[in-house]
py3Dmol code that shows the C-alpha trace and the ligand (Angstrom):
import py3Dmol

protein = """\
ATOM      1  CA  UNK A   1       0.000   0.000   0.000  1.00  0.00           C
ATOM      2  CA  UNK A   2       1.189   3.535  -0.839  1.00  0.00           C
ATOM      3  CA  UNK A   3       2.342   5.595   2.136  1.00  0.00           C
ATOM      4  CA  UNK A   4      -0.221   8.162   3.309  1.00  0.00           C
ATOM      5  CA  UNK A   5       0.224  11.330   5.334  1.00  0.00           C
ATOM      6  CA  UNK A   6      -2.426  13.370   7.181  1.00  0.00           C
ATOM      7  CA  UNK A   7      -3.787  16.526   5.523  1.00  0.00           C
ATOM      8  CA  UNK A   8      -2.715  19.545   7.641  1.00  0.00           C
ATOM      9  CA  UNK A   9      -6.324  20.810   8.039  1.00  0.00           C
ATOM     10  CA  UNK A  10      -8.591  17.765   7.935  1.00  0.00           C
ATOM     11  CA  UNK A  11      -6.187  15.125   9.249  1.00  0.00           C
ATOM     12  CA  UNK A  12      -7.429  12.720   6.559  1.00  0.00           C
ATOM     13  CA  UNK A  13      -4.529  10.631   5.193  1.00  0.00           C
ATOM     14  CA  UNK A  14      -3.658  10.938   1.472  1.00  0.00           C
ATOM     15  CA  UNK A  15      -1.036   9.394  -0.793  1.00  0.00           C
ATOM     16  CA  UNK A  16       1.207  11.779  -2.754  1.00  0.00           C
ATOM     17  CA  UNK A  17       0.380  12.719  -5.446  1.00  0.00           C
ATOM     18  CA  UNK A  18      -3.314  12.909  -4.544  1.00  0.00           C
ATOM     19  CA  UNK A  19      -5.663  10.792  -6.701  1.00  0.00           C
ATOM     20  CA  UNK A  20      -8.568  12.795  -8.205  1.00  0.00           C
ATOM     21  CA  UNK A  21     -11.798  12.523  -6.248  1.00  0.00           C
ATOM     22  CA  UNK A  22     -10.132  11.147  -3.110  1.00  0.00           C
ATOM     23  CA  UNK A  23     -11.613  13.793  -0.792  1.00  0.00           C
ATOM     24  CA  UNK A  24      -8.884  16.455  -0.797  1.00  0.00           C
ATOM     25  CA  UNK A  25     -10.493  19.778   0.204  1.00  0.00           C
ATOM     26  CA  UNK A  26     -11.440  21.707  -2.920  1.00  0.00           C
ATOM     27  CA  UNK A  27     -10.414  18.951  -5.361  1.00  0.00           C
ATOM     28  CA  UNK A  28     -12.437  19.854  -8.465  1.00  0.00           C
ATOM     29  CA  UNK A  29     -11.921  16.472 -10.190  1.00  0.00           C
ATOM     30  CA  UNK A  30     -13.348  12.987  -9.826  1.00  0.00           C
ATOM     31  CA  UNK A  31     -11.984   9.627 -10.914  1.00  0.00           C
ATOM     32  CA  UNK A  32     -13.982  10.095 -14.150  1.00  0.00           C
ATOM     33  CA  UNK A  33     -12.572  13.490 -15.144  1.00  0.00           C
ATOM     34  CA  UNK A  34     -11.076  13.216 -18.658  1.00  0.00           C
ATOM     35  CA  UNK A  35      -7.284  13.410 -18.712  1.00  0.00           C
ATOM     36  CA  UNK A  36      -5.320  15.295 -21.393  1.00  0.00           C
ATOM     37  CA  UNK A  37      -2.137  13.453 -22.347  1.00  0.00           C
ATOM     38  CA  UNK A  38      -1.163  15.380 -25.474  1.00  0.00           C
ATOM     39  CA  UNK A  39      -1.217  18.967 -26.744  1.00  0.00           C
ATOM     40  CA  UNK A  40      -4.162  18.120 -29.012  1.00  0.00           C
ATOM     41  CA  UNK A  41      -6.108  16.710 -26.085  1.00  0.00           C
ATOM     42  CA  UNK A  42      -5.429  19.845 -24.021  1.00  0.00           C
ATOM     43  CA  UNK A  43      -6.872  21.932 -26.859  1.00  0.00           C
ATOM     44  CA  UNK A  44      -9.920  19.698 -27.204  1.00  0.00           C
ATOM     45  CA  UNK A  45     -10.700  19.343 -23.504  1.00  0.00           C
ATOM     46  CA  UNK A  46     -10.149  23.047 -22.809  1.00  0.00           C
ATOM     47  CA  UNK A  47     -12.362  24.161 -25.682  1.00  0.00           C
ATOM     48  CA  UNK A  48     -15.179  21.812 -24.661  1.00  0.00           C
ATOM     49  CA  UNK A  49     -15.179  22.656 -20.930  1.00  0.00           C
ATOM     50  CA  UNK A  50     -18.645  24.084 -20.353  1.00  0.00           C
ATOM     51  CA  UNK A  51     -18.058  25.857 -17.038  1.00  0.00           C
ATOM     52  CA  UNK A  52     -15.308  27.079 -14.737  1.00  0.00           C
ATOM     53  CA  UNK A  53     -15.872  24.014 -12.534  1.00  0.00           C
ATOM     54  CA  UNK A  54     -15.507  21.695 -15.508  1.00  0.00           C
ATOM     55  CA  UNK A  55     -12.354  23.479 -16.633  1.00  0.00           C
ATOM     56  CA  UNK A  56     -10.814  23.380 -13.152  1.00  0.00           C
ATOM     57  CA  UNK A  57     -11.416  19.633 -12.958  1.00  0.00           C
ATOM     58  CA  UNK A  58      -9.823  18.948 -16.351  1.00  0.00           C
ATOM     59  CA  UNK A  59      -6.825  21.185 -15.655  1.00  0.00           C
ATOM     60  CA  UNK A  60      -6.195  19.477 -12.326  1.00  0.00           C
ATOM     61  CA  UNK A  61      -5.595  16.052 -13.894  1.00  0.00           C
ATOM     62  CA  UNK A  62      -3.686  17.114 -17.039  1.00  0.00           C
ATOM     63  CA  UNK A  63      -0.609  15.048 -17.978  1.00  0.00           C
ATOM     64  CA  UNK A  64       0.370  16.631 -21.301  1.00  0.00           C
ATOM     65  CA  UNK A  65       3.920  17.749 -20.421  1.00  0.00           C
ATOM     66  CA  UNK A  66       6.083  14.697 -19.604  1.00  0.00           C
ATOM     67  CA  UNK A  67       8.912  16.690 -17.992  1.00  0.00           C
ATOM     68  CA  UNK A  68       6.552  18.614 -15.712  1.00  0.00           C
ATOM     69  CA  UNK A  69       4.482  15.565 -14.766  1.00  0.00           C
ATOM     70  CA  UNK A  70       7.680  13.769 -13.764  1.00  0.00           C
ATOM     71  CA  UNK A  71       8.943  16.749 -11.774  1.00  0.00           C
ATOM     72  CA  UNK A  72       5.710  17.531  -9.907  1.00  0.00           C
ATOM     73  CA  UNK A  73       5.280  13.859  -8.923  1.00  0.00           C
ATOM     74  CA  UNK A  74       8.933  13.337  -7.990  1.00  0.00           C
ATOM     75  CA  UNK A  75       8.758  16.359  -5.681  1.00  0.00           C
ATOM     76  CA  UNK A  76       5.518  15.017  -4.179  1.00  0.00           C
ATOM     77  CA  UNK A  77       6.928  11.544  -3.550  1.00  0.00           C
ATOM     78  CA  UNK A  78      10.550  12.015  -2.639  1.00  0.00           C
ATOM     79  CA  UNK A  79      11.530  15.686  -3.027  1.00  0.00           C
ATOM     80  CA  UNK A  80       9.508  17.334  -0.279  1.00  0.00           C
ATOM     81  CA  UNK A  81      10.977  20.213   1.667  1.00  0.00           C
ATOM     82  CA  UNK A  82      12.099  18.952   5.084  1.00  0.00           C
ATOM     83  CA  UNK A  83       9.620  21.195   6.915  1.00  0.00           C
ATOM     84  CA  UNK A  84       6.710  19.599   5.023  1.00  0.00           C
ATOM     85  CA  UNK A  85       8.024  16.026   4.961  1.00  0.00           C
ATOM     86  CA  UNK A  86       5.121  14.780   7.112  1.00  0.00           C
ATOM     87  CA  UNK A  87       2.448  16.295   4.828  1.00  0.00           C
ATOM     88  CA  UNK A  88       0.817  14.875   1.696  1.00  0.00           C
ATOM     89  CA  UNK A  89       1.668  16.700  -1.548  1.00  0.00           C
ATOM     90  CA  UNK A  90      -1.013  17.468  -4.150  1.00  0.00           C
ATOM     91  CA  UNK A  91       1.462  16.725  -6.972  1.00  0.00           C
ATOM     92  CA  UNK A  92      -1.010  17.744  -9.715  1.00  0.00           C
ATOM     93  CA  UNK A  93      -1.603  20.889 -11.809  1.00  0.00           C
ATOM     94  CA  UNK A  94      -2.988  23.876  -9.915  1.00  0.00           C
ATOM     95  CA  UNK A  95      -6.635  24.533 -10.823  1.00  0.00           C
ATOM     96  CA  UNK A  96      -7.879  28.119 -10.787  1.00  0.00           C
ATOM     97  CA  UNK A  97      -8.976  29.394  -7.387  1.00  0.00           C
ATOM     98  CA  UNK A  98     -11.544  32.021  -6.540  1.00  0.00           C
ATOM     99  CA  UNK A  99     -14.879  33.451  -7.574  1.00  0.00           C
ATOM    100  CA  UNK A 100     -16.223  31.715 -10.709  1.00  0.00           C
ATOM    101  CA  UNK A 101     -18.159  34.920 -11.523  1.00  0.00           C
ATOM    102  CA  UNK A 102     -15.193  37.237 -10.957  1.00  0.00           C
ATOM    103  CA  UNK A 103     -14.751  40.570 -12.696  1.00  0.00           C
ATOM    104  CA  UNK A 104     -10.963  40.279 -12.256  1.00  0.00           C
ATOM    105  CA  UNK A 105      -8.760  37.436 -13.457  1.00  0.00           C
ATOM    106  CA  UNK A 106      -5.298  37.355 -11.867  1.00  0.00           C
ATOM    107  CA  UNK A 107      -2.675  35.620 -14.032  1.00  0.00           C
ATOM    108  CA  UNK A 108       0.412  34.252 -12.279  1.00  0.00           C
ATOM    109  CA  UNK A 109       3.394  32.393 -13.700  1.00  0.00           C
ATOM    110  CA  UNK A 110       3.296  28.783 -12.450  1.00  0.00           C
ATOM    111  CA  UNK A 111       2.873  26.814  -9.202  1.00  0.00           C
ATOM    112  CA  UNK A 112       5.783  26.542  -6.790  1.00  0.00           C
ATOM    113  CA  UNK A 113       7.149  23.065  -6.047  1.00  0.00           C
ATOM    114  CA  UNK A 114       6.468  23.296  -2.295  1.00  0.00           C
ATOM    115  CA  UNK A 115       3.570  25.789  -2.519  1.00  0.00           C
ATOM    116  CA  UNK A 116       0.684  25.007  -4.879  1.00  0.00           C
ATOM    117  CA  UNK A 117       2.248  21.660  -5.768  1.00  0.00           C
ATOM    118  CA  UNK A 118       1.901  20.761  -2.074  1.00  0.00           C
ATOM    119  CA  UNK A 119      -1.389  22.441  -1.163  1.00  0.00           C
ATOM    120  CA  UNK A 120      -3.353  22.147  -4.426  1.00  0.00           C
ATOM    121  CA  UNK A 121      -4.347  25.807  -4.330  1.00  0.00           C
ATOM    122  CA  UNK A 122      -2.901  28.763  -6.237  1.00  0.00           C
ATOM    123  CA  UNK A 123      -0.297  30.817  -4.343  1.00  0.00           C
ATOM    124  CA  UNK A 124      -0.990  28.840  -1.174  1.00  0.00           C
ATOM    125  CA  UNK A 125       1.605  27.726   1.335  1.00  0.00           C
ATOM    126  CA  UNK A 126       4.619  29.853   0.389  1.00  0.00           C
ATOM    127  CA  UNK A 127       5.966  33.362   0.915  1.00  0.00           C
ATOM    128  CA  UNK A 128       4.659  34.614  -2.449  1.00  0.00           C
ATOM    129  CA  UNK A 129       1.183  33.608  -1.371  1.00  0.00           C
ATOM    130  CA  UNK A 130       1.617  35.198   2.066  1.00  0.00           C
ATOM    131  CA  UNK A 131       2.363  38.519   0.370  1.00  0.00           C
ATOM    132  CA  UNK A 132      -0.435  38.208  -2.202  1.00  0.00           C
ATOM    133  CA  UNK A 133      -3.277  37.062   0.055  1.00  0.00           C
ATOM    134  CA  UNK A 134      -2.472  39.716   2.667  1.00  0.00           C
ATOM    135  CA  UNK A 135      -2.887  42.336  -0.071  1.00  0.00           C
ATOM    136  CA  UNK A 136      -6.055  40.696  -1.419  1.00  0.00           C
ATOM    137  CA  UNK A 137      -7.499  40.755   2.095  1.00  0.00           C
ATOM    138  CA  UNK A 138      -6.557  44.411   2.705  1.00  0.00           C
ATOM    139  CA  UNK A 139      -8.243  45.402  -0.547  1.00  0.00           C
ATOM    140  CA  UNK A 140     -11.425  43.378   0.005  1.00  0.00           C
ATOM    141  CA  UNK A 141     -10.908  40.506  -2.436  1.00  0.00           C
ATOM    142  CA  UNK A 142     -10.006  37.775   0.098  1.00  0.00           C
ATOM    143  CA  UNK A 143     -11.890  36.576   3.173  1.00  0.00           C
ATOM    144  CA  UNK A 144      -8.695  35.858   5.148  1.00  0.00           C
ATOM    145  CA  UNK A 145      -5.268  37.544   5.257  1.00  0.00           C
ATOM    146  CA  UNK A 146      -3.511  34.172   4.899  1.00  0.00           C
ATOM    147  CA  UNK A 147      -3.776  31.133   2.651  1.00  0.00           C
ATOM    148  CA  UNK A 148      -1.999  28.206   4.199  1.00  0.00           C
ATOM    149  CA  UNK A 149      -3.802  25.069   3.030  1.00  0.00           C
ATOM    150  CA  UNK A 150      -6.879  23.970   1.105  1.00  0.00           C
ATOM    151  CA  UNK A 151      -9.772  23.731   3.542  1.00  0.00           C
ATOM    152  CA  UNK A 152      -8.621  26.661   5.699  1.00  0.00           C
ATOM    153  CA  UNK A 153     -11.711  28.770   4.919  1.00  0.00           C
ATOM    154  CA  UNK A 154     -10.055  31.141   2.449  1.00  0.00           C
ATOM    155  CA  UNK A 155     -12.413  32.440  -0.245  1.00  0.00           C
ATOM    156  CA  UNK A 156     -12.141  35.142  -2.901  1.00  0.00           C
ATOM    157  CA  UNK A 157     -14.803  37.582  -4.058  1.00  0.00           C
ATOM    158  CA  UNK A 158     -14.793  39.148  -7.537  1.00  0.00           C
ATOM    159  CA  UNK A 159     -11.336  37.727  -8.307  1.00  0.00           C
ATOM    160  CA  UNK A 160     -10.105  34.370  -9.612  1.00  0.00           C
ATOM    161  CA  UNK A 161      -6.481  33.278  -9.788  1.00  0.00           C
ATOM    162  CA  UNK A 162      -5.136  31.400 -12.818  1.00  0.00           C
ATOM    163  CA  UNK A 163      -1.619  30.890 -14.202  1.00  0.00           C
ATOM    164  CA  UNK A 164       0.248  30.864 -17.488  1.00  0.00           C
ATOM    165  CA  UNK A 165       1.494  27.329 -16.711  1.00  0.00           C
ATOM    166  CA  UNK A 166      -0.372  25.044 -14.302  1.00  0.00           C
ATOM    167  CA  UNK A 167       2.366  22.623 -13.209  1.00  0.00           C
ATOM    168  CA  UNK A 168       5.371  23.417 -11.052  1.00  0.00           C
ATOM    169  CA  UNK A 169       8.417  23.657 -13.360  1.00  0.00           C
ATOM    170  CA  UNK A 170      12.005  22.826 -12.315  1.00  0.00           C
ATOM    171  CA  UNK A 171      13.803  26.059 -11.314  1.00  0.00           C
ATOM    172  CA  UNK A 172      10.502  27.902 -11.931  1.00  0.00           C
ATOM    173  CA  UNK A 173      11.303  27.872 -15.643  1.00  0.00           C
ATOM    174  CA  UNK A 174       8.807  26.278 -18.025  1.00  0.00           C
ATOM    175  CA  UNK A 175      10.055  25.726 -21.580  1.00  0.00           C
ATOM    176  CA  UNK A 176       8.508  27.494 -24.572  1.00  0.00           C
ATOM    177  CA  UNK A 177       6.856  24.213 -25.580  1.00  0.00           C
ATOM    178  CA  UNK A 178       5.340  23.737 -22.114  1.00  0.00           C
ATOM    179  CA  UNK A 179       3.984  27.290 -22.133  1.00  0.00           C
ATOM    180  CA  UNK A 180       2.426  26.670 -25.530  1.00  0.00           C
ATOM    181  CA  UNK A 181       0.895  23.344 -24.442  1.00  0.00           C
ATOM    182  CA  UNK A 182      -0.694  24.934 -21.378  1.00  0.00           C
ATOM    183  CA  UNK A 183      -2.009  28.022 -23.213  1.00  0.00           C
ATOM    184  CA  UNK A 184      -5.434  26.559 -24.170  1.00  0.00           C
ATOM    185  CA  UNK A 185      -6.369  26.239 -20.477  1.00  0.00           C
ATOM    186  CA  UNK A 186      -5.752  29.970 -19.990  1.00  0.00           C
ATOM    187  CA  UNK A 187      -7.594  30.857 -23.190  1.00  0.00           C
ATOM    188  CA  UNK A 188     -10.664  28.994 -21.996  1.00  0.00           C
ATOM    189  CA  UNK A 189     -10.378  30.601 -18.553  1.00  0.00           C
ATOM    190  CA  UNK A 190     -10.475  34.028 -20.207  1.00  0.00           C
ATOM    191  CA  UNK A 191     -13.334  33.016 -22.479  1.00  0.00           C
ATOM    192  CA  UNK A 192     -15.461  31.671 -19.621  1.00  0.00           C
ATOM    193  CA  UNK A 193     -14.786  34.835 -17.608  1.00  0.00           C
ATOM    194  CA  UNK A 194     -15.932  37.200 -20.372  1.00  0.00           C
ATOM    195  CA  UNK A 195     -19.537  37.832 -19.265  1.00  0.00           C
ATOM    196  CA  UNK A 196     -18.384  39.656 -16.109  1.00  0.00           C
ATOM    197  CA  UNK A 197     -14.746  40.344 -16.905  1.00  0.00           C
ATOM    198  CA  UNK A 198     -13.496  43.919 -16.520  1.00  0.00           C
ATOM    199  CA  UNK A 199      -9.773  43.451 -15.813  1.00  0.00           C
ATOM    200  CA  UNK A 200      -6.923  40.966 -16.193  1.00  0.00           C
ATOM    201  CA  UNK A 201      -4.140  41.507 -13.658  1.00  0.00           C
ATOM    202  CA  UNK A 202      -0.820  39.972 -14.727  1.00  0.00           C
ATOM    203  CA  UNK A 203       1.871  39.259 -12.145  1.00  0.00           C
ATOM    204  CA  UNK A 204       5.169  39.457 -14.005  1.00  0.00           C
ATOM    205  CA  UNK A 205       6.047  39.586 -17.680  1.00  0.00           C
ATOM    206  CA  UNK A 206       5.369  35.887 -18.346  1.00  0.00           C
ATOM    207  CA  UNK A 207       1.775  36.271 -17.136  1.00  0.00           C
ATOM    208  CA  UNK A 208       1.505  39.472 -19.197  1.00  0.00           C
ATOM    209  CA  UNK A 209       2.750  37.780 -22.366  1.00  0.00           C
ATOM    210  CA  UNK A 210       0.523  34.730 -21.789  1.00  0.00           C
ATOM    211  CA  UNK A 211      -2.569  36.913 -21.310  1.00  0.00           C
ATOM    212  CA  UNK A 212      -1.801  38.943 -24.453  1.00  0.00           C
ATOM    213  CA  UNK A 213      -1.251  35.819 -26.477  1.00  0.00           C
ATOM    214  CA  UNK A 214      -4.510  34.255 -25.159  1.00  0.00           C
ATOM    215  CA  UNK A 215      -6.392  37.463 -25.975  1.00  0.00           C
ATOM    216  CA  UNK A 216      -5.031  37.409 -29.539  1.00  0.00           C
ATOM    217  CA  UNK A 217      -5.980  33.729 -29.969  1.00  0.00           C
ATOM    218  CA  UNK A 218      -9.514  34.552 -28.871  1.00  0.00           C
ATOM    219  CA  UNK A 219      -9.742  37.305 -31.475  1.00  0.00           C
ATOM    220  CA  UNK A 220      -9.701  40.166 -28.974  1.00  0.00           C
ATOM    221  CA  UNK A 221      -8.318  43.481 -30.132  1.00  0.00           C
ATOM    222  CA  UNK A 222      -4.784  43.933 -28.774  1.00  0.00           C
ATOM    223  CA  UNK A 223      -2.894  47.238 -29.219  1.00  0.00           C
ATOM    224  CA  UNK A 224       0.074  47.234 -31.625  1.00  0.00           C
ATOM    225  CA  UNK A 225       3.005  47.280 -31.212  1.00  0.00           C
ATOM    226  CA  UNK A 226       2.852  44.748 -28.403  1.00  0.00           C
ATOM    227  CA  UNK A 227       2.293  46.605 -25.096  1.00  0.00           C
ATOM    228  CA  UNK A 228       5.282  46.513 -22.748  1.00  0.00           C
ATOM    229  CA  UNK A 229       5.006  44.988 -19.303  1.00  0.00           C
ATOM    230  CA  UNK A 230       5.686  47.173 -16.280  1.00  0.00           C
ATOM    231  CA  UNK A 231       4.387  47.674 -12.779  1.00  0.00           C
ATOM    232  CA  UNK A 232       1.157  49.649 -13.149  1.00  0.00           C
ATOM    233  CA  UNK A 233       1.175  49.314 -16.965  1.00  0.00           C
ATOM    234  CA  UNK A 234      -2.332  49.272 -18.380  1.00  0.00           C
ATOM    235  CA  UNK A 235      -3.788  48.768 -21.858  1.00  0.00           C
ATOM    236  CA  UNK A 236      -7.316  48.182 -23.137  1.00  0.00           C
ATOM    237  CA  UNK A 237      -8.246  44.891 -24.801  1.00  0.00           C
ATOM    238  CA  UNK A 238     -11.239  45.005 -27.138  1.00  0.00           C
ATOM    239  CA  UNK A 239     -13.762  42.173 -26.831  1.00  0.00           C
ATOM    240  CA  UNK A 240     -15.681  40.936 -29.880  1.00  0.00           C
ATOM    241  CA  UNK A 241     -18.904  42.336 -28.360  1.00  0.00           C
ATOM    242  CA  UNK A 242     -17.423  45.846 -28.338  1.00  0.00           C
ATOM    243  CA  UNK A 243     -16.684  46.017 -24.594  1.00  0.00           C
ATOM    244  CA  UNK A 244     -13.214  46.764 -23.276  1.00  0.00           C
ATOM    245  CA  UNK A 245     -11.243  44.804 -20.662  1.00  0.00           C
ATOM    246  CA  UNK A 246      -8.287  46.364 -18.839  1.00  0.00           C
ATOM    247  CA  UNK A 247      -4.982  44.505 -18.971  1.00  0.00           C
ATOM    248  CA  UNK A 248      -2.972  45.593 -15.922  1.00  0.00           C
ATOM    249  CA  UNK A 249       0.612  44.682 -14.943  1.00  0.00           C
ATOM    250  CA  UNK A 250       2.189  44.250 -11.525  1.00  0.00           C
ATOM    251  CA  UNK A 251       5.599  43.041 -10.503  1.00  0.00           C
ATOM    252  CA  UNK A 252       5.394  39.412  -9.419  1.00  0.00           C
ATOM    253  CA  UNK A 253       4.991  38.642  -5.709  1.00  0.00           C
ATOM    254  CA  UNK A 254       8.086  36.404  -5.713  1.00  0.00           C
ATOM    255  CA  UNK A 255      10.508  36.696  -2.774  1.00  0.00           C
ATOM    256  CA  UNK A 256      13.072  38.095  -5.225  1.00  0.00           C
ATOM    257  CA  UNK A 257      10.833  41.164  -5.676  1.00  0.00           C
ATOM    258  CA  UNK A 258       9.263  41.449  -2.224  1.00  0.00           C
ATOM    259  CA  UNK A 259      12.375  40.839  -0.087  1.00  0.00           C
ATOM    260  CA  UNK A 260      14.273  43.480  -2.090  1.00  0.00           C
ATOM    261  CA  UNK A 261      11.255  45.836  -1.876  1.00  0.00           C
ATOM    262  CA  UNK A 262      11.092  46.137  -5.638  1.00  0.00           C
ATOM    263  CA  UNK A 263       7.441  45.345  -4.905  1.00  0.00           C
ATOM    264  CA  UNK A 264       6.092  46.751  -1.624  1.00  0.00           C
ATOM    265  CA  UNK A 265       2.708  46.028  -0.012  1.00  0.00           C
ATOM    266  CA  UNK A 266       1.610  49.581  -0.844  1.00  0.00           C
ATOM    267  CA  UNK A 267       2.520  49.157  -4.526  1.00  0.00           C
ATOM    268  CA  UNK A 268       0.424  46.004  -4.806  1.00  0.00           C
ATOM    269  CA  UNK A 269      -2.460  47.519  -2.814  1.00  0.00           C
ATOM    270  CA  UNK A 270      -2.522  50.508  -5.193  1.00  0.00           C
ATOM    271  CA  UNK A 271      -2.835  48.213  -8.218  1.00  0.00           C
ATOM    272  CA  UNK A 272      -5.544  46.096  -6.558  1.00  0.00           C
ATOM    273  CA  UNK A 273      -7.565  49.117  -5.414  1.00  0.00           C
ATOM    274  CA  UNK A 274      -7.351  50.412  -8.995  1.00  0.00           C
ATOM    275  CA  UNK A 275      -9.085  47.237 -10.180  1.00  0.00           C
ATOM    276  CA  UNK A 276     -12.185  48.200  -8.217  1.00  0.00           C
ATOM    277  CA  UNK A 277     -12.839  51.100 -10.611  1.00  0.00           C
TER     278      UNK A 277
END
"""
ligand_1 = """\
8
SF4
S 1.827 22.482 -17.655
Fe -0.300 22.651 -18.369
S -0.387 21.456 -20.262
Fe 1.486 20.837 -19.165
S 0.892 19.065 -17.925
Fe 0.658 20.852 -16.635
S -1.477 21.480 -16.892
Fe -0.998 20.096 -18.573
"""
view = py3Dmol.view(width=600, height=400)
view.addModel(protein, "pdb")
view.setStyle({"model": 0}, {"cartoon": {"style": "trace"}})
view.addModel(ligand_1, "xyz")
view.setStyle({"model": 1}, {"stick": {}})
view.zoomTo()
view.show()
């Protein structure tokens, strides 16, 4: 029998990686959720997902990038950080987290090996998440100032978190091919958000580029030449129905930026408050 460790909130034991539908808090998938194993299957399953819940489930079991599947599962089984060695690791792609009817979509880069890859929830369980959720709470988007583990009661209002790449990459660096394979999930996330969408907040230039590329693929009007990423940068994206969505940039909440104070809490709060307009 596979070794099992107790979930930090519920105490229920899970193997690592966590099988879909096994009872992990917030697991959007079941044992029957269709699994994408190739780039073509990602495109097909993303395009046919009929709701945010459906899309989250399909994303969370995707196996289309062999290098990333190997890495995320190796970390979950044998590469855990010492301080989390007694916890189960999610070891699957990070599904989107937040309000399915959000007006704001936040686009990050990719899960962290000991953060989302451990907890199964975007930006949860690492210092990047500590910084982000504190700001989301101060500005009224998050119910709690912290996000430590799935099942802790955290909930978002009017904002949903997605990522350019949904699996933890070695050294936080997905390849160009992996970014391209994962892009259809983001495109469908944007498409499903359209009815209420007013802004896309991109953390870092990779999220910015991924959002622009998804917008172009969906036939949205994107300014030319390609808008440059910067903290506080903002450009309008034209939707096919004539409405406009704001594309907004912020420096990423990575320790590299926050520990050096390239990104301060006030800078992120200012951007988030601006999204309320
Ligand atoms: S990175 Fe994206 S496309 Fe690749 S396996 Fe993970 S979820 Fe699937």
